[in-house]
N, C-alpha and C positions, 0 to 999 in steps of 0.2 A: 575529428577522425571519422572517416566514411565507413558506415556499416551498410553492406549491400542488402537490397530489398529482395524478398522472395521472388518478386516478378521479374527480377533481372537475371534469373537462372545462375546464381553465384556458384563458384567452385571454392568450397571452404577447405582450408588446411587446418583441421582440428588440432593436430599435434603441435604444429608450429604456433598456432594460436589464432583465434578469431573471436568476434563478438556477434551474438545473435539477438535479434529482437523477437521476443516471444509473448504471445497473449496468454497469460496464466488463466487456466480454467477455474471456475468457482469450485470450492471445496478441496482444491489442491493446495498444499503448502508450497512455498517457494523452493524448499528443499526437495519436495517430491518431484518438481519439474527438473531440478538439477540432477537428481539421481536417475530419472528416466532418460535424460539426454546422455548422461555419462555412460549408463549401461548400454544404450544403443550404439554409441560411438565405439566403445570397447568391443562390443560384439561384432560390429561391422569391420573394424580394422584388425581384429584379432590381437588386441593388446591387453595387458593386465592393468595398466595404470594410465590415467590421464587426468590432469587437473581441470576441473570444471567448477565454476562458482557463479553466484548471482550478485548483481549490484543493487541491493535495496530490497528488503523483505516486503512482501505483500501478505496480509492476513489471509487465512483460508477462505473466509467469506468473500474477499475481494477478487476482482478480475483485473485484467489490464496488463500494462507493459512491464515486462521483466527484461533486463539486459543480462544475457548469459554469456560468460567469458570462458574460453577454453585455452589450454596450453599457456604460453607466455602472456597472453592477454589477461590472465587472472591478476597480473601485477597492476592492471589499470582499473581494477574494481573500485578502489578509493576515489579515483578520478570521476567515474560515473556516479558514485554515491553522493559526491559533493554537489552535483548539479541540481538546479531547481526542478520541481515536479509539479504536474497538473493532474487534477482529479475531477471526476463528476460523481455524484452520489445522491443518496436520499437520507434525510434525518427524520425520525419519527418523534414527534413531541408528545409530552404527557407521560412518558415512561423512561426510567433509567434501568440499566443493567450493570452488574459488577465489571464487565469487560468493556463497557461503553458501546457495544455493538450487539448484534443478534446472536452471537456465539454462546451467550449465557442467558439465563432466564430473567425476566423482569423482576426487579426487587422493590421498586417503588413506583407509584402512580401519582400524577399531579393534574390539576385542572388546566385546561387550555382555552376555556371560554373567553378569557380576557385578552387573548393574543390577537392583535389586529395587524393588518398589513403595515400600518404606520410604526407599530412597536418593532416588528421584525426588521423594517428598514433602518430604524434608529439604532438598534442593537447590532445589526450587521456591521456597521462601520467601526464598532469597537474592536472587531477582530481582523482589522486590516492594518498592517504595519509591523513594527518590532514588538514582540510580546514575550512575556515569561509564561511558559506553558508547563503544566504538570503532566507528565506521562501517565498513562493508565497503569493501574496495578497489574493488569493482565498484559504485560509486555515482556520483551526479551531482554530488557535492560538488566544487567547483573548487579546484585548487591551481595557482598560477601561471597562472591564466586558463584552465586546461584541466580538464575533468571527470576525476575519478579513474579512471573505467572506461576511458577512452581510454589513460591511462598503463598501466593494468593489462594491457590487451590487447597493449601493446608490451613487456610484461615489465619495465616500470619500477617499482621498489619505492619508495614514498613513505612517509615517517613521518607517520602520521595521529594527531592528538591526540584524546583522548577528549572526549566531549561530555556535559554534564549532561542526563539524562532522568529522567522519573518513570514507573514502571510501577505503576498502581493495582491491577491484577488480573492474575494469571497462574495459571490453573487447568488442570490436566490432566483432560480429560473422558473420555478413552478411552486405555487402555494395552494395546496389542497389539504388543509388541516385534517388530521394531525401530521400529514406528510409534507416535507419541504424538499424539493430537488435543488441541488446547488452545483456550482462550479467553483473550484478553488485552485490557486497557484501559490506555491509555498517553497520555503527553503528546506534544505536537508534537515532531518530530525523532527519535522513537524508530524504530530499524530493527528490525523483527521478524526479519529475516534474521540480524542480529547476536545477537538474543536466542536464536535456534535454535542458532547456532554456540557461543555462550558456555555455554548450558545443557548441550549435549552434552559440551563440554570439562569442565565442572564434575562431570559424572557419571563422569569417568575414561574417556571414550570420545570420540566426535565426533558432530556432528549437522549437518543442513542442512534447509532448508525445502523441502517438496515440494508444499505447497498452502497458499494464503492467500486469505482473503476479508475485505474491510473491511465491517463490519456497521453502523457508525455513525460520524458526525462530529458532535460536540456533540449537539444534540437531534435531528439529522436521521438517519433510519433507512433502511437498505437496502430494507426492505419497502415503503417509500413511493416507491421510485425507478422511473423509466422503464427498461424494457428498451430497449437502443439501437435495435433494429430497429423497435419500436413508436414510439419518438420520431421517427425518420426518416419513418415513414409519416404521423405527425401533422403534421410540418412540411410535407411534400409536399402534404398535403391540406387544410392550413389555409385 
């Protein structure tokens, strides 16, 4: 399905339905982006209701590609969510956090002096292919009707079952310990936070995610996405 690029001066029919590529800003939730776009469309068109949703949550700390669907295109959200995704990011070794990223405080520290480029390369290969991955406790997965992160914030420990995922690519592109920059390509349902945590553990240390950017969803690329501020200006001036 073709999604028009910002540079092509598209004419969107938000009510009938369209899909928008948007670069999510850091510290915004995916729902913040949806709510902002919905509000601006309603305001511009003078309507009370319009369906707007996103195809795949990004954590607040993360940036990168969101596909936002409006109108009848919200029926295609599952189609977009099922596509493979690509990311770039940074793992900090020697420390873990309860959320597996920088959203929560460091809870444990570990040595990193023993970690060599050879060890990193050896263990990297263990995270390519079909895997059973444990989701983070700080996630939106629901148990007994409540998201895990709400239970985690209350100190409630829940046994989480591993989920099958496929990681097609996991490359370390810069090694400046304790920081590792990486690029990854993976299936639906993969938690990059869990990858960071598990990889750090496999190195005989610990790790958590300190930066993440989603660079593609299926054939759709971040480089073709709207900056949110520019999209809002477009909607307001349409």
